[in-house]
C-alpha positions as CSV (number, residue, x, y, z in Angstrom):
1,M,-11.0,-21.1,30.8
2,P,-14.4,-19.5,29.1
3,R,-16.9,-21.9,27.5
4,N,-16.8,-19.4,24.5
5,M,-12.7,-19.0,24.3
6,I,-11.5,-19.2,21.1
7,V,-8.0,-20.8,20.5
8,V,-5.9,-18.4,17.8
9,G,-2.3,-19.9,17.2
10,M,0.5,-19.0,16.6
11,A,1.0,-17.4,12.9
12,D,-2.8,-18.7,13.2
13,L,-5.7,-15.8,12.8
14,N,-9.4,-16.0,14.3
15,V,-12.1,-13.8,15.1
16,T,-15.3,-13.8,17.1
17,K,-18.4,-11.9,17.8
18,A,-19.7,-11.2,21.3
19,P,-19.7,-12.5,23.8
20,G,-16.7,-14.9,21.7
21,V,-13.3,-14.2,23.4
22,L,-10.0,-14.8,21.3
23,T,-6.8,-15.7,23.3
24,T,-2.9,-17.7,22.3
25,L,-0.6,-18.1,23.7
26,G,3.2,-17.5,23.9
27,L,3.9,-14.4,21.9
28,G,8.2,-14.0,23.1
29,S,8.5,-11.7,19.5
30,C,6.1,-12.7,18.4
31,I,3.1,-9.9,18.2
32,G,-0.6,-10.6,19.4
33,I,-2.8,-7.7,16.7
34,A,-6.4,-6.9,18.5
35,L,-8.5,-5.2,16.4
36,Y,-12.6,-4.8,17.9
37,D,-14.7,-3.0,16.4
38,A,-17.3,-1.2,19.3
39,R,-20.4,-0.6,16.9
40,A,-20.4,-4.4,15.2
41,K,-19.0,-5.9,18.2
42,V,-16.9,-8.3,16.1
43,A,-12.7,-9.2,17.6
44,G,-10.1,-9.8,15.8
45,L,-7.1,-11.6,16.6
46,A,-4.0,-12.0,14.9
47,H,-0.3,-14.1,16.4
48,I,2.7,-12.9,14.0
49,M,5.9,-14.4,14.1
50,L,7.2,-12.0,11.6
51,P,7.8,-8.7,10.1
52,D,7.6,-8.6,6.3
53,S,5.9,-11.9,3.7
54,T,7.9,-10.4,0.6
55,A,11.7,-10.9,3.3
56,I,10.5,-15.1,3.1
57,Q,9.8,-17.2,-0.3
58,N,7.3,-20.0,1.6
59,N,5.3,-16.8,3.2
60,T,1.8,-18.0,1.8
61,N,0.5,-19.1,5.0
62,R,-0.7,-14.6,5.9
63,A,-1.2,-14.4,9.7
64,K,2.4,-15.2,10.2
65,F,3.1,-12.0,9.0
66,A,2.8,-8.1,10.2
67,D,1.4,-7.0,6.3
68,T,-0.2,-9.4,5.6
69,A,-2.5,-10.1,9.1
70,V,-3.6,-7.1,9.5
71,I,-5.8,-7.3,5.9
72,A,-6.0,-11.0,6.6
73,L,-8.5,-9.6,9.9
74,V,-9.9,-6.8,8.2
75,A,-11.8,-9.1,5.7
76,E,-11.7,-11.6,8.7
77,M,-13.8,-9.4,10.6
78,E,-16.3,-7.8,7.7
79,K,-17.8,-10.8,7.5
80,L,-18.9,-10.5,10.8
81,G,-20.4,-6.9,9.6
82,A,-17.5,-5.4,11.5
83,K,-15.7,-1.5,9.4
84,K,-12.9,-0.9,9.3
85,I,-13.7,2.6,9.4
86,N,-14.4,1.8,13.7
87,M,-12.2,-0.8,14.4
88,K,-9.1,0.4,16.8
89,A,-6.2,-1.9,17.6
90,K,-3.6,-2.6,20.5
91,I,-1.1,-5.4,20.4
92,A,1.2,-6.7,23.1
93,G,4.5,-8.9,23.0
94,G,7.5,-8.1,20.7
95,A,9.9,-9.1,23.0
96,Q,13.4,-9.8,22.9
97,M,13.5,-13.1,24.5
98,F,17.7,-14.0,24.5
99,A,20.3,-11.7,25.2
100,F,21.3,-11.8,21.0
101,N,24.0,-9.0,20.5
102,A,20.9,-5.5,20.1
103,T,23.2,-3.9,16.9
104,N,22.4,-6.5,14.6
105,E,19.3,-5.7,13.3
106,N,18.2,-10.1,12.7
107,L,18.6,-11.0,15.7
108,R,15.5,-8.1,16.3
109,V,12.7,-10.0,15.7
110,G,10.5,-8.7,18.6
111,D,11.2,-4.9,17.7
112,R,11.0,-5.3,13.8
113,N,7.0,-6.8,14.0
114,V,6.5,-4.3,16.2
115,D,7.4,-1.6,13.9
116,A,5.9,-3.6,10.8
117,T,3.1,-4.2,12.8
118,K,2.5,-0.1,13.4
119,I,3.2,0.5,9.1
120,A,0.6,-2.3,8.8
121,L,-2.3,-0.5,10.5
122,A,-1.2,2.9,9.5
123,K,-1.7,2.0,6.2
124,M,-4.5,0.4,6.4
125,G,-6.1,3.6,9.1
126,I,-6.3,1.9,11.5
127,P,-5.4,3.7,15.0
128,L,-3.2,2.3,17.2
129,M,-5.3,2.6,21.2
130,A,-2.3,1.1,23.3
131,S,-0.1,-1.6,23.1
132,E,2.2,-3.1,25.5
133,T,5.3,-4.7,23.4
134,G,9.6,-5.1,24.6
135,A,11.0,-6.1,27.7
136,S,12.5,-10.0,28.4
137,F,9.3,-11.8,29.1
138,G,6.4,-13.6,26.7
139,R,2.2,-12.8,26.8
140,T,-0.9,-14.4,26.6
141,V,-3.2,-12.4,25.9
142,E,-7.7,-12.6,25.9
143,L,-9.5,-9.2,23.8
144,Y,-13.4,-9.5,24.4
145,S,-15.6,-8.8,22.2
146,E,-18.1,-8.1,24.3
147,D,-16.4,-4.8,25.2
148,G,-13.0,-4.9,23.4
149,K,-11.1,-5.4,26.4
150,F,-7.2,-7.3,26.5
151,L,-6.4,-9.3,28.9
152,I,-2.6,-9.1,28.6
153,K,-0.5,-11.3,31.4
154,A,2.8,-12.3,32.2
155,I,4.2,-14.6,34.3
156,G,6.2,-11.9,36.9
157,Q,4.4,-9.6,35.1
158,G,1.3,-10.0,37.0
159,I,-2.1,-9.2,34.6
160,R,-2.5,-5.8,33.1
161,T,-6.1,-4.5,30.1
162,L,-5.5,-2.0,28.4
């Protein structure tokens, strides 16, 4: 692990300037939302667990939900000199980790997280440049603030760069 690696926990977010690297582990149905401003070399990563903060009573953790995490991530990146107009997004995760009846909407958390993340990004006017979502395996991601490289690692799936 590089010295300048910052670990983002579940239902958490963090930002860094170059040469920092952000990582989050264990993305199953959760989504890793990576934002990057190439001009400022500022990166932000959120590990969201659920799609919609309005559906939960205890929703004070803004990093936990797609609809609030994107807003919070942008605000934190702007504190480091990033500009929303320059931000681009990449996402990973949203897996269906267990074999449930896929017709039950409440059990399709991964798909709902993917959809909510795309909607939140669109509302903020941030283009989604790449994604690796779905399937039935977990992922670990790394976001490099130097160049915006988004590394995705999955057991049995190898390493992919977006």
